[in-house]
N, C-alpha and C positions, 0 to 999 in steps of 0.2 A: 847905429853902426853895424849891427848884425844884419839888418835888412840890406844895407849897401854891400856888405860882404857876400851875401847870398845872391844878390842881383848881379854882382861882378862875376861870381863863379858861374852862374847860369849863362851869362854872355860869353865867357871864355869857352864853356862847353859847346855852345851853339857854333861858335867860330871854328872850334876844333872839328866838329862834325862836318861842317861845310868843307874844310880843308881836306878831311879824310875822303869825303865823297869826290872831290875834284881829283885827288890823287888816284882813287880807284878808277874813275872814268879815264884818266890819262893812261893808266896801266893797261886797261882793256880797250884802248881806243880803236883797235882794228875790229874787235867784235861789235862795238857800237857802230862802226862804219858799215858793217854788214847789215845791221838793222836799219840803217838810214833809208835805203830804197823803199822798204816796206812801210816805214813810218811816213815817208813823203807820199806814197800811194794813198794811204788811209786819210792823210790830211787833205789831199786834193779831192779825192773821190768820195769820202765819207763825212768829213767834218765840215769842210767849207760849204758843201751843198745844204747843210742843215739850216741855213738861213731861209731856205724855201719852205720850212715848216710854218713860217709866219703866214703863209697863204691860208692856213686853216682858220685864221682869225681875220681874213680880209675878203673883200669881193674883188676878184681879179679883174683888172682892166688892162686889155692888151696894149693900149696906147701908153699907159703909165708904167707898166711893168710891175714886178713883184714889190720893189721897195716903195713905190709911190701909190700903189693901189690903196683905196680907202679901207680903214679898219672897220670891222662889223662886230667885234667882240665874239660872243659864243653863238652867234646866229646860225652858222653853218652846222654846229653840233646840235643845236635845237632842231634843225631841219631833219638831219639824219635820224635823230632819236624819235622823231614823229613819223618816220617813213616805214610802212609795213614791210616793204621789200628788203630794207636793210636788216630788220630783225629776222626775217626768214634766212637771209644770207648768213647772218651771225650765228643763228642756230645750226644751220647746215655746216658751217665752218667748224664749230665745236664738236658736233657729232662725227664728222668725217675725220677730223684730226685725232680725236681720241680713239676712234675706230682703227685708224692706221697705227696708232701707238700700241693698242692692245694686240692687234693681229700682226703688225709688221715689225715691232721692236724685238720680240723674242725670236723671229725667224732667222736673222743672221747669227744669233748666238747658237741656236740649235744646229744650223748648217755648219758653223765653224767647228762645233764639237764633233759632229758626224764625220766631217772631213778629217779631223785630227785623229779619229779612231781608225782610219784606213791605214793599212800597213804597206800596200804596194805603191811604190813611189810614182811610177808613170801614170797609173790610173788616178792617183790622188791629184797630180798636177793637171791632168786632162780635165778632171771634174772642176777644179778651181778655174780653169780657163773658160769652160762652158758656162759655169754659173756667173762669172764676172762679165762675160761678153754683153749681155742685155743692157748693162748700165750705159754702154757707149752708144746705144741706139737712142735717138731723140724721141720725144713723146709723139712727134708728128708721124714717125715711122711706126711706132708701137700702136698708136691709135688707128693707123691705116690697116695694120694686121688684124686688130680686134674688130674693126668694121667689116673687113672682108670675111671674118669668121662668123659674126653674129648679125649681119644685116639681113634684110628680107630675102636677098638673093645670095647670101653667104654660104659657106661650106656647111655650117651647122644646120641651117634650115633646109638645104638641099639633101643632107643626110636624113633629116626627119621626114621629108617628103618621100624619099626612097624607101623608108621603113614603114610608110603608110600613115604617118602622123601629119597634123596640120602645122603650117608655118607659124612661128611665134615672133612677135616684134620685141626682141630682147633689148635693143637699144632705146626703145620707146617706153619701157617699163620702169617707172620711177623706183619701184621696190627693188629692182635688180641693179640699179646704177651704183649704189654704194658698195655692195659686195664685189662688183666688177672693178671698182677703184682699188679695193683692198687686195684683190687677187693679182691684178696687174702690177701694183706697187711692189708686192712681195716678189713676183717673178722678175721684175726689172732690177730691183735694188738690193735684194738679199745677198747675192753673191759678192757684190762690191762692198757692202757694209760688213760682211764677214771677215774681210781682210784684216781689219784692226783687231778683231778677236783672235784670229789665227796668230797675229803678231804677239798678242798678249800670252797666248798659250805657249808659243815658242820660247818665252822667257821663263817658263816654269822649269825648275831643276828636274831633269830626267831621272835622277836618283830617287826622287820621291815616288815615281811610278814603279821603279824597280823594287824599292823597299815594300811598297804596298802589295805588289804582285807576290813577292816572297812570303809576305804575311797572310796571303790567301784572299786578298781583296779581289772581288770580281770587277768586271768592266764598269758596271753602274756605280759601284762604290768608289772606284778611282775617279770617275767623272764628278761624283757628288762631293768628295772630300779633298780632291786635289785640283782638278781642272776648274770647277766652278769657283772655289775660293781664289784661284789665280787670276781669273778674268773678272771677278766681281767688281773691283775698283773701277775698271774700264767701263763696265756695264752701267755702274751707278753714274759716272760722269756723263756718259752719252745719254742716259735717261733724263738727267736734269736738262741737258741741252735740247733734247727732243721735246720735253714739256714746254720749255721756253720758246719753242718754235711752232707751237700748236696752232697759232692763228694763221700760219702759212700752210694751208691745207693742200697745196699742190696746184698752182694755177695752170702750168703747162699741161699737166695730165688732164685736168677737168675741162679746160678750154678746148682741147682737141677731141674730147669724147662726148661732151654734153650737147644737148639740143633743147629747144623750148619745152618739149614734152617732159623733161626731167628737171626743170628748174626747181620744182617743189622740194626735191631732195638733193639736188646737185649744185645749185647756185651758191657760191661762197662769196666772201667779202671781196676777194681779188677780182672775180669775174663780174661782180656787181659794180665795182669801181670802174672796170673796163667799159662796161655798158654805159654808165652815166657820163663817162669822160669822152668816149669816142663814138658811141652809137646814137647819142642824143645831143641836145645842145650842151656843149662842154661847159662845166663849171668846176674849174680847178680848185676853188676854195673848198667846195664840198668834198671832192675826191681826196684832197689833202687832209681834210678833217677826218675822213674815214680811215685813211692810212695812219694818221697819228693816233686815233683811237685804238687801232689794231696793235700798234707798237707798244702802247701803254699796257694793254692787256697781256701781250707777250712778256713784257718786263715783270709784271705782277706774277704771272705764272712761273717764270724763271726763279724769282726770289722765293716764292712759296714752295716750289719743289725742292730748292736747296735747303731751306729751313726745315722742311718736313724730314728730309733724309738725315740732317744733323740731329733732329730731335729723336730719331730712332737709332742713333748711334753710328750712322754711316758718315763717310767723309764727303763734304760738299765741294763746291768749286770756289767758294769765297772764304 
């Protein structure tokens, strides 16, 4: 009898929760309608195309299409794991991504803090505009500027010759390719990325700065004990997302800057997939397997970064 009473009570509780949820959705129906276009977009362009992931386990046949191509199990994964070029691209992807994380992630934070410390309004806004503008240039244009500067007949080599030095092949030196990526990434994206930190700083109560100034805190102390704690949650969130995106080392940037002489240090997974898909006999099964492998690694990195930050007392994203 008691078991029946408990079961009946649990059933009523479930029904009440469903009714409450329906009433809440009905009450906020216009907000849910605003979410509908974005939801439809993701369903059509993100979730429905996921069936194409099955190509990673198939040998694609143009005549039969994706659904009717023969299954080959893990053969595509076995092929890429035995391919030396894949492991070179994988290693370069990890090194370049973490190099960008180490050099590029702090840059917008530092820039936002420096801009915030400026007192003259017009000068401050002018700098924000100047630093943000490079983001709107495509990597095709930026790569063209870099090549015009560092090519054998570029401005840098012409200046070296004028000063009595020998020309140097900057763009053909594999050792210089990664630093070139880091510097150009910082130049192009730091200003744009600093916007979110400036927004976080604007949410800090100005009275905190005034009180600290009255108590004798210098500028560095105000940054350390007021500004940084105010933007730290934002930085932590963006750090987790950046780690989870580490396997995307920047195809547009590298594709427009690299050449066969720097494959050793510049070829990443995305450019490797491009070459095996479009520059040789295309095998969509293998390229899909590489893409799926990359996505799984990204997922593992995202979860690991989130768990690590929670373990040291920070707030994660899940």
